[in-house]
N, C-alpha and C positions, 0 to 999 in steps of 0.2 A: 504494500500500499504506499502511496506517495505521503511522505510526511510533511508537516507544517513548514518545515525549513525550506522545502523545495516548490512550494506553491508559487506559481507565476504571479508576480505583483499586478494587482488591478490597475488599470490605466486611470490616468488623471481625468476628473471631469472637467471637460471643455464646452464651450458654446457648440462647437462642431459635434461633439458627441452627444450632447443634449438634443440637438436637432435631428440627428441620426436616429434617435429613439422616438421620434415623432412628437416631441414636447416642445410647446411654444414657450418663449422667454418668460411669459406671465405665469404659465403653468409650472415652470420650474421654480419661479419665485413662491409659488403657493406651496410647493414642496419644502423650500427653505423654511418658510413661515410656519409649516405643519410640524416639521421635526426639530427646528431650532438649530439646525447644522447642515452642512453639505452631505448629500447621501454618498454611500459607498457605490462603487460600480455595480454590485449585485442589486442594491437597493434602487438605484437608477433603473435597472432593468425591470424590477418589480413595479415600480410606479409606471413606467412605460407600458408594460403589460396590462395593469389594472386601469389605467387612465386612458387608453387608446379608445377610439370609436367603437371598435368590435366589442370590447368587453364593457365599457362603462355606459355606451349610449348617451354620451354627453349631448349630442345634438338632437336627440329624439325623445328622451324621457319626458320632457315636459309637455310632449304632445301625446305620447302613448298613454299617459294618465287619464286622457279623455275617452278611451275606448270602453266599450261595455264588456265587462269580464264576469259578470254574475248571472246565474240562473239557478233554479232549484236543483238541476241536475249536475251542476258544476261542482267538483269535489276540490280541485285545485285549479286556480287560474295562473296568469303569468307570474313569473319569478321562482319558479322551480325548473328543474331539468326538462320537464314536459307537463303539459296540461293533463287534467284527469277529468273524466265525466262519468256519471252513474248511469248504466243502461239497464238497470233492474236485476232481479234475481241474484243480487250480490255480486254482479260483474261490473267491472269498470274498464273503460277505454282510456288508454294513455297514448298521447300522440303530440307530434311537434314536427316542424318544418325549419330547416336551416340552409344557408347558402354556403358555397364553397367556390365562389367565382373566381376570384384572382388566382388562387393555386391551380384551377383546372385550365385557365388560359396559358399559365406558365408550363404546367406538366399535365396535360389532360387527363391520363389514365390514372395516376397516382392522387391529382387532385379530386377526380370524381369518386375514386375508391374510398378515399379518406372522409369524403363528404357523407357517403352512405355509412360509413363504419361509425362515424361521430353521432349521426342521428340515431342509429340503432342503439347506441349505448346511453343516450339521453333517455330513451324509452325504458330499456331494462334496468337502468339504474334505480328507476322507480317501483322496481319489483314486478315488471310486465314482461310477458314473453311476446316479442315481436311476431305478428301475424301477417303484416303486409308492409309494403314499401312503395312509395309513388316518387315522381319527380316532375320538375317543370324545367325546361331547357330552351334556352335563346341563343342563337348564333348570328354571326355577321352575314353580310350578303353573300349568296352562293359564289360569287365570282371572286370574292376576296381570298387570297392565297392561304390564309390561316383557317378559314371556315371548315373546309372538307377535314383536315387533320384534327382540328379541335373536336368536331364532331365524332369522328371515328374513335378517337382515344377516350373521350368522356363516356360515350355510350358503352364500350368495351369495359370501361372501369366500373360503371354502374352494374352491368351485367355479372362482371368478374367477382365483384365483391358480394352482391345479393344472392347470386346463384350459390356461390361457395359457402356463404353463411348459412343459407337454408330459408330464405324468406322470399315469398312471392312478390315480384313487382307487378302490380296490377293496373297502374294508372299513370298518366302524365300529359304532358303537352310539349310540342316541338315547334319552334318557329324561327324565322329569319328576318333580319333587317340590318341595313348598312349601319345603323347606330350601335349594333353591338360587334362591329368589326374588331375593335381592339379590347373588348371586354365582354366575353361570353357570361351567360348565367346559368349556373348549375345549383338549382334548389332541390334538395332531398327532403322527403318526408317518411316519417315512420310511424306506424300503428302497432300498439301492443295490447294485450288483455292481462288483467289482474283481478284480484278480489278486493272489493272496496274496503275491506278491514285489513289489507296487506299492502298498503302503499308506504314506500320508503322515500324519506325526505333527506334533503342535504344538511339542515341545521344540526350541528353538534349539540350533545347534552351530556353534562356530567364532567367534573374536573378529575384530572389525573387518569383519563382513560387512554388506552393505546390507539394511536392512529397508524392504520396499516396500509401499506403500498401493495395493490393487487395487479396481477396481469403480467404484461410483457415488460422487458427491460427499457431502460431510458438510454437514449442515443442523443446524437446530435441533429437529427432530422427534425424538421419543422421549426428550427431556431427562428424566432421573430415572426412567426407567421401571423399572429393576431395583429401585430404593428403593420406588416405589409397588407394586411386586409383593410387597414385603416387609412390607406393613402391611395390617391389616384396614379394610375401607371404613367409611366413616362419613357424617356429612352433609357435603355438598359434594364427595363423590368424584367425581361425574359432571361436575364442572368441570375434570377433569383431563385433558381431551382433548388439550392440547398434549404430554402424556407418551406418548400413543399413536403409534407409528411408522406410517410411510406406506410401502406395498410397491409394487415395480414388477416384475411376474413376467417382463416381457420383458427388462429389465435384467439380471435373475438368469439367465435362460437364456444370455444372452451371457456372463455372468460363469462359468457352468458350462462352456461350451465353451472359453473362454480358459484357465480353470484346468486342465482335463483336457489341453489342448494343450501348456502349459508343463511339466506334469507329465511327459507323454509325452516331452518333450525333455530331461528332466533338469536343469530349471532350478532345481527347488526343493529348498531344505534342510529348511525346515519351513513350516507354513502353519497360520493360525488363523482362524476366523470371527469378524467382528465382530458378536457377539450382545449379551447382556446386558451393560450397562455399556460397550459400544462398544470405542473404542480403548484405553481404560484396561485392561480384562479381557484383551483379546487380547494386548496388548504385555506386560503383567506375566506372564500365564501362559506365553508363549513364553520369556520370560527365565529365569524362576523354574525352569520344568522342565528348562531346559538348564544350570542354575547359571551363568547369565551376567547381566551387566548390560545394560541397553537405555538408549539416549539418543534422544529423539525432537525434531525440530525442526518444531513445528507451522506454521511459515511455508510449509513445503513440502506441507502436506496440502491437497488440493483441496476446496474450500467452495462451496457454491452460495448462500450468504448472506454479505453483507458484515459486517465489524466483529465477527466471532465471538471470543469470549474463549477464553483456554486452558481456563478451567473448562467452558465450552460444548462445545468441541471434544472434551475428553476424555471428557465425560459423554453426548455425543450417541449415540442409537440409531438413526440413519439406517440404512437397509437396503442389501443387496446390496453388502456391503463385505468385503474380507478383507485380512489382514495376512501378509506372507510375509518369510522370511529367504531371500535369493537367491544363488545361486553367482555370484560377481563376474563371472567370465568370460562368463555367459550373460545378462548384463543387458541388452545390445542386443537379443538375440534375443527375450527375454521381453518386453521393451517393444514391439517390432514387433507381437507376437502381440496384445497387448492393444490397441493402437492399431488394429489390423486389425479387432478387434470393436467399436470404438467405445468403449471403456471408459478410464478414468483409470488412470495408472500413474505412480507418483512415489515417489522414494527419499526417505524420510522420516526415517530415523535409521539407527543402526548398533548392532551389538551390542559389547559392552565385556566387560572382565574384572573390573569393579569391584564387581558384584552391587548396583549402584544404579540406580534408575529415575529418570532425569533427563529433565525435560520444559522446553523451551525455547519462548518466543514472543517475537517482535521482540528477540531476542538477549538476553532476560532469563530467568533460571532461574526458572520458575513453581513447579516441584516437584523435590525430590531426596530420595528416600526409599529405604530398604533394600528390595530387590525381593522376596527371599524371605520376609521377614516380613510383607510386605503379604498374603500368602496363609497362609504357615505360622503366623503369629502371630495370625491372625483368632480372635476369641473362640470358644470351644468349650463349649458348656453341656451338662451332663447334667442336664436340667431335671427338676424333680419330676413324678412321674406317679403316678397312681391306677389299679390293676388295675381293669378293667371288671367291674361286677357282673353276674352270668350272669341272663339272661332265663329265665323258667320254660319247661319242656318242656310243649307242648300236647298233649292226648289227643284225636286226631282225632274219636274216638267222642263226644266231648262237644260237637262243633261241628256243629249241624244245617245242613243244606243248605237255604238260603232259597228256592231255585228248582230246577228241574229241571236236570240236567246239560247237556241240549241248549241251554236257555237261557242257562245259565251260560257256555257255550262261545262263544255268539254274542256275549254281553256283553263277554267278556274279549278277544276278538279286535278289538273296537272301541275297547278302552281306550287312552289315550295311550301306554303303555309297551309294549303288545303289538300294537298296530296296525301295518299296513304302513308302512315307512319309505320308500317308493317315491318320495315328494314330495321327499325329501331327496337320495337317491343318484342320481335321474335328473337333477339339476343337476350332477353330476360327470361327467366323461368318463372312464369306466372301461374303455374299449377302446383309447384312444390307444397307440401303439407296437405295437399288434398281437400282444401276447404274453398277453393275459387269458385265462385258461382257465375261471375261474368268476368271475362278477360279484357285485357286492354282493346281500345277500339270502339267502345260504346260511350255513353254519357258518363258513366262512373263504373269503378270496379266494385265488385261485390264479393265478399267473403263470409262463409259461415262462422258463427262464433265457435262452434264446437261440431263435431260430428253426431252428437247425441241432442243437440238442440235445433229447433227451427229458426232461431233468432240469427240474424245476418247483419253485417255492417257494410254500408256504401261509402266510398271515398273518391274524392276528386281534388284536382288542382287546376286553377284557371285564373286568368285575367287577360284583358285585352289592351295591351300597352298603347297602341295608337289611339284608343279612346282616351287614356290618361293623359297622354300627351296634349290633346285637343281640349280637353276639359276635365282636369284631375278630379273634380267633385263628382262629376256624373260618372268618370271612368272608375272611380273608387266604389260607387254605388254599384255599378255594373258588375264589377269583379265578384262582390258578394252575391248579387242576385243571380249571376250566371252559375256559381258554385251551388247555390240553393237550388237552381232549376236541374243541374246535373243530378243531384241527390233524388230530387222529386221524380225525376223522369224514370228512375229504376224502381220507384215505389217506396223511398226511404223517407223517413221523418227527419228533416235536418235538425242536428242538435248543437254543434259547435264548430268553431273555426280556429285554425292555426294560420298564421300569416308569415309571409318573408317580403319584407319591404325593400326593394331593390331600387336604389336611386343614384344619382350623380353626386357631385361635390356639394355638401351642404352649406358651405361657405359662400357660394353663390345664391344671392336672394331670389332669383328665379327658380333655381332647383329646390330651395327651401320652401318656396310657395307651392311647388307641385307636391312635395311631401305634406305639407299642412293640409291643402284641400283634398288630396287623395284620402288622408286619414279621416277628414270630416265626411266624406261620402261613405267611407267603410263603416265608420261609427253609425252613421244615419240609417244604412242598410240593416247592419247587425241588430240594432234596436228594433227595427220595423219588423224583422223576420224572427225575432227571438232566437238569435243565431250568435251567441256571445263568443269572444275571442279568448281562448284558454292558454294560448302559448304562442311563440313567434320569434321572429329574428328581424334585425334591421342590418341591411347591408348597404353602406354609403360609400362615396368616392368611387363609384363605378364609372370611372372616366379614363381615357387615354389621351394624353397631350391635350387636355382640355375639352374633349369632345365626349359628352356624357351619353349614356344609354337612354333609351326611352324609359320614362317612369313605369316600373314594372312591380306593383304590389300584389304579389302572388297570394292567392287564397287557396287554403287547403280546407276543404269540408268534410266532416263526417256525420253520417246519419244511421239510424237503425231501421231495420226491417223486422217485424215481428215474426213473419213466416217467410222464408226465402222462396217458398213456392209461388206467392204472390208478388212476384218481380215482373218488371216489363223490360224488353230489349229494343234496341232500334230495327231489328231486322222484321220486315213485313211477315206475319204469322202464316198467312194463307191467302189464296187467291179469292177474289169475290167479296172482299171486306170494304167496308166505307173508310175513306180517309177524311179526317175532320181537322181543320185548323183552329187551335184555341188561341185567342188573343187577338187584339186589334192590329191591323196592317195599313200603315200609312205609306210605306215605300220610302223609308228613310235611307238615302244613299250617302250621307255625310259619313266619312271615314269608313266606308264599307269596303270589303275586300274587291267588290265589282268595281268601284270607283278607282281603286289603286291599280288593279290588275288588268282590267278591261279598258277604262277610260284613260288611264295614265295619270291620275290625279291623287294626291294625298292632302285632302283639304276638307273644310266643312266641320261643323259641330257634330260630335257622335249622337247617336240616338239617346233621347231622354230616358230615365227609368222611373216608371210609376211603381213605387213599392206596395201600394195598395193592390194595384192589379197583379203584380208578381204574387203576392200572398194569396189573394183571391183565386187566380188562375191555377196556381201551383197546388193549393189545397183540393181544388176540384178534380185536377188530373190525377192526384195521389189517391183520392177516394176512389176513382174508377179503375185504377190499378188494383188497389186492395180488393175491391169486390169483384173483380174479374172481369169487368165490362171492357176495359181496354187491353187489346191484344199486342200492340206494339205502341212504343212512345218514344219520341226523340225531341229535344228541346231545339229550338232555332236560335243559331248563333251566327258565326262567319259564313258569309255567302248566302244567308237567308233561306228562304222556302225552297228554292230550286236545289240548293246543295244539300238540305236536309231530305227531300224526297229522293235524290239520287243516292245518298248514303243508306237510306232504308232499303231502296230497292237492290243496291249492290251487296248489302249485308245478307240478303235473303236469297238473291236470284230471282225474285219475284218482281214483275213490272208493275206499271201503273198507268191508268189514263186519267189525267186531269182535265175536267169539264169546266170547272169554275175556278176563278182566282178573285181575290178582292179587287175592288175597283181602283183604277189608277194606271199610270203608264205601265206597260207589261213588264218592262226590264226593272222598274223600281219595285213592283210588288213581288216579283220573283226573286230578286237579289237584294232588296233592302234589308236592313238588319234592326228592324223593330223589336223591342224587348218584350219579355212576359208572354212568350208565344211557345207552343208545342204542336207537334203533329202527332195525332192518335188514331189508331185504326180500332174499329169495332166491327163485330158481325153485322152483316147487312140488315137482318131483321132487328137489330138493336139501334140502328142509327137514329130513327126518329125520336125514341124516348131519350137517347143520350143527348140530343139536340135540345129537347125539351128540358131535361134536367139542367143543361147548361143555361139555358134562358132563365129558368127559375133562380139560379145561382147568381145571376148578373154576369155571366162569364161569356164573352163574345165567341161564338163557334160557327163555322161555316164549312159545310160538306163540299170537298173539292172534288172527288172522284172516287175511282175504285182499284183495287189492287188486282193483278192478274196479267199473264202473258210474259213475254221476254223483252218487252220494250217499255221505255218511259216516254209519254206523250204528253207535252205540254201544250196548251192552248195555242193554236196558230202556228205550231212549229213541227218539223218533221219528227217522226218517232225516232227515238235513239235506242239501239240495241243495249241491253244491260251489259253484255260482253264488251261492248265498245267503251261504255263508260268505265268498266273496271280497268280496262287496258290503260285508259288515260290517268285513272286514280292511281294505279299501283305501279307505273313505270317510272316516274320521274326520280325517286329518291335512290332506288337501286341504281339506276343508269348514272346518276350524279356521283354516287359514291364509287362506283366503278371508274369514274373518270371518262364516261362516254357520253354524259348528259351535259346540261348546262352548268 
């Protein structure tokens, strides 16, 4: 072992070193005022980790407090590793979504794998067994040289980790836009099951209790990852590969089983995942939440590299690690369990009553800081913001159709955003564990709670960034409403939300304005739909050389289905059934896929969101699914009515003849993206009573036509073979990834 005499001296604290740690001069002065002296190098690293944007939310906390987070079924809201909701029968759902954007752009495979691994740990740290994973992915323009390799690497990483760990990846979203050229988005979501009386939390309790290091050894990978994630990209950012962690899904699977076993044997007082900022953040959060001090002896930490300094050990983001406060009488039992699973188990510290965070290495105190102030006294900014200027409302009648609606449909089906993403989700094992009811490709993924129950969970991720750019308030509302519709469309009762708020540089008032107004829209929609936010993540500084991403507040929704036999899917069920459009259609073309990809314009206000109509129409559709009236359901979103009809036909191989559409310019009513709408099929002999029920409920409903045949026929257009639609839909992405497409 290296002795204290041979320790490399810590560098002097200089203004340059302070800046390299992402701390502004006034923030460093705050540190001096707080501790009454200059920090050591290790302490500077600890402050950098705890006070960066990624960990402290210093630009967003003031606004996040305005989100609705409570409901009778919410067990744990934001502030823990993951949110927890009660779904009855003693069962709880634990879920969260987080970003791994910067690492995935630098090193796509490892960035994505460790994003998946980190979110899975957040879930099983709470005592839940993961049952499903989802994601939300955004990439640059297909012509950009980085887009193809980043897409290929990140998708392989998501599949490689999830498949090896043994959790089905059942949903997500993939899209492209030039604003993501220099900054992809990799948002990962995990969902787990636990018993309501067996939830584990991070707050330490009790003085003099052992603090135990669990899992894999500590290395130098991931150094400064949280700080890197709190700055925008610029020249040389791709040289930051050493800051990207390396994942091992097989080690994580062992860690899962070992953690659940010691939890079942009542060994655990509190437990915390070592995520961003590694040992620093996990130890500080455990102590601070429990109003206790923490003393760590880094000589006891299992390392896989020789000669690691205290600074390196405290800031390493090596994966598959946990920190736990252990019941002393259970130490031998817990250690035996971890040794059985082939994992490290080391007592590395103790809880104290000092409210100090003390770190020792080779008998020398390397850090001695007030533990609560490390978090509580982190900077909190009410950054200046500018209210977004409204974009003009477009009159569809003034936008001529440049081609036939049949040609437009075929072209849209083959665009990067609307084409089939089968190439992506077929790399994921979506059937492992044997409980998947609905695979990727529909409105929401569905998994059974267990083989011996009828109960199921539905999950989705969604947001329309172009809406958020044009009108952050309506875009925020729409993201929540779209997730709520996705769950409703499979028959689920929406219960709660996790979010991943991806934005550019918050120090720019126009970006901060996008953030503030998106959150206002999200909050309003969550309140109106009884859809509280129980967990989430904020990812800021998603910019490269001053060019920010589109504002992308991803919404992950979870809902419950009492009997998975009463679910709906997007595929037409049979020929000869009536097709009914639920909801009002005005033909809204502003910010539509049609306007962008057919007309060649990206402008106009996005469609407004009527939350009363969303709730009324959604409740009506869900009731029709539950009572068996609705045989197939699809919500209307990107591409509007025509795209939804084509997707239902392609999913089933059954065609449709559309005789009637809402009044208005044909291209607008077929491709407009009005909200609060669904397509529903019902048996022909039930159509009249279904329409009567809708009328009584105050729900707009219009019978459009009938399913059947091998063609999709729109009013006034040539019939289109379902096979031709599928060829257009399925071809673009495989050809692109093979290098033979656009």
